[in-house]
C-alpha positions as CSV (number, residue, x, y, z in Angstrom):
1,M,-5.6,13.3,-6.5
2,T,-2.8,15.6,-7.5
3,I,-5.0,18.7,-6.9
4,A,-6.3,17.4,-3.5
5,A,-2.7,16.6,-2.4
6,Q,-1.4,20.0,-3.5
7,R,-4.1,21.7,-1.3
8,R,-2.5,19.9,1.6
9,G,1.0,21.0,0.6
10,I,1.9,17.5,-0.7
11,T,3.6,17.1,-4.0
12,L,3.1,13.7,-5.7
13,T,6.2,12.8,-7.5
14,S,5.6,9.2,-8.7
15,R,3.0,6.9,-10.1
16,S,2.3,3.3,-9.4
17,R,3.8,0.6,-11.6
18,P,3.2,-3.1,-12.1
19,L,4.7,-5.5,-9.6
20,K,7.9,-7.3,-10.8
21,P,9.3,-10.7,-9.5
22,E,12.4,-8.9,-8.2
23,D,10.3,-6.7,-6.0
24,F,9.8,-9.6,-3.6
25,H,13.5,-9.5,-2.9
26,R,14.1,-5.8,-3.3
27,F,11.4,-4.6,-0.8
28,E,11.1,-5.6,2.8
29,Y,7.4,-4.7,2.8
30,I,4.7,-5.1,0.2
31,I,1.9,-2.7,1.1
32,C,-1.5,-3.2,-0.4
33,M,-4.4,-0.8,-0.5
34,D,-7.2,-3.4,-0.5
35,E,-7.8,-7.1,-0.5
36,K,-7.8,-7.3,-4.3
37,N,-4.3,-5.9,-4.3
38,A,-3.2,-8.5,-1.7
39,D,-4.8,-11.3,-3.7
40,D,-3.1,-10.1,-6.8
41,V,0.3,-10.1,-5.1
42,Q,-0.2,-13.7,-4.0
43,I,-1.4,-14.7,-7.5
44,A,1.6,-13.1,-9.1
45,A,4.0,-14.8,-6.6
46,D,2.4,-18.2,-7.3
47,Y,2.7,-17.6,-11.1
48,W,6.3,-16.3,-11.0
49,S,7.5,-19.0,-8.5
50,A,8.0,-21.5,-11.4
51,K,10.8,-19.3,-12.8
52,H,11.8,-17.0,-9.9
53,P,12.6,-17.8,-6.3
54,I,10.0,-16.3,-4.0
55,P,10.9,-15.6,-0.4
56,A,9.4,-18.1,2.0
57,D,8.2,-15.3,4.3
58,L,6.4,-13.4,1.6
59,R,2.9,-13.8,3.2
60,S,4.1,-12.2,6.4
61,R,5.6,-9.2,4.4
62,V,2.4,-8.4,2.6
63,K,0.5,-5.9,4.7
64,M,-2.7,-3.9,4.3
65,M,-2.0,-0.1,4.4
66,T,-4.9,0.4,6.8
67,T,-3.3,-2.0,9.3
68,F,-1.1,1.0,10.2
69,C,-3.9,3.5,10.7
70,K,-4.1,5.0,14.2
71,K,-7.1,7.3,13.9
72,F,-9.3,5.5,11.3
73,K,-10.7,2.0,11.4
74,R,-11.0,0.8,7.8
75,D,-10.3,-2.5,6.2
76,A,-9.0,-1.0,3.0
77,V,-8.2,2.3,1.2
78,P,-11.1,2.9,-1.1
79,D,-10.8,3.9,-4.7
80,P,-11.1,7.7,-4.6
81,Y,-12.8,8.0,-8.0
82,F,-16.1,6.6,-6.7
83,G,-16.3,9.3,-3.9
84,G,-16.1,12.5,-6.0
85,S,-13.8,15.2,-4.7
86,K,-14.6,14.1,-1.1
87,G,-13.2,10.6,-2.0
88,F,-9.8,12.0,-2.6
89,E,-9.8,13.8,0.7
90,I,-10.8,10.6,2.5
91,V,-8.0,8.7,0.8
92,L,-5.5,11.3,1.7
93,D,-6.7,11.3,5.3
94,L,-6.3,7.5,5.5
95,L,-2.9,7.5,3.8
96,Q,-1.5,10.3,6.0
97,D,-2.7,8.4,9.1
98,S,-1.4,5.0,7.9
99,C,1.9,6.4,6.7
100,E,2.6,7.8,10.2
101,G,1.6,4.4,11.6
102,L,3.9,2.6,9.1
103,L,6.8,4.8,10.0
104,S,6.2,4.0,13.7
105,Y,6.0,0.3,12.9
106,I,9.3,0.3,11.0
107,E,11.0,2.3,13.8
108,R,9.9,-0.3,16.4
109,E,11.1,-3.2,14.2
110,R,14.5,-1.7,13.8
């Protein structure tokens, strides 16, 4: 992914990390790449709710990344490792499109 991104002039500066209970309060949006991610977020919220307050509006703040796509019609961002080098290009196309759409969405909300 790093090499594919660099070819587009994109520098990847971070890595994913596990979700934490405080993330539900820290972040306004919880963006998921696929349905399994979204299910895992809900499972984590249900598990942590015994010890941590979980926002009542959590379900409405969990969004699929591809919801914000303007050019592509996909239900999820696929795992690039199963598509060879072309898989990384497809994922970058989807993420570029959806990031532009997400920015527009945030600007409209504000």
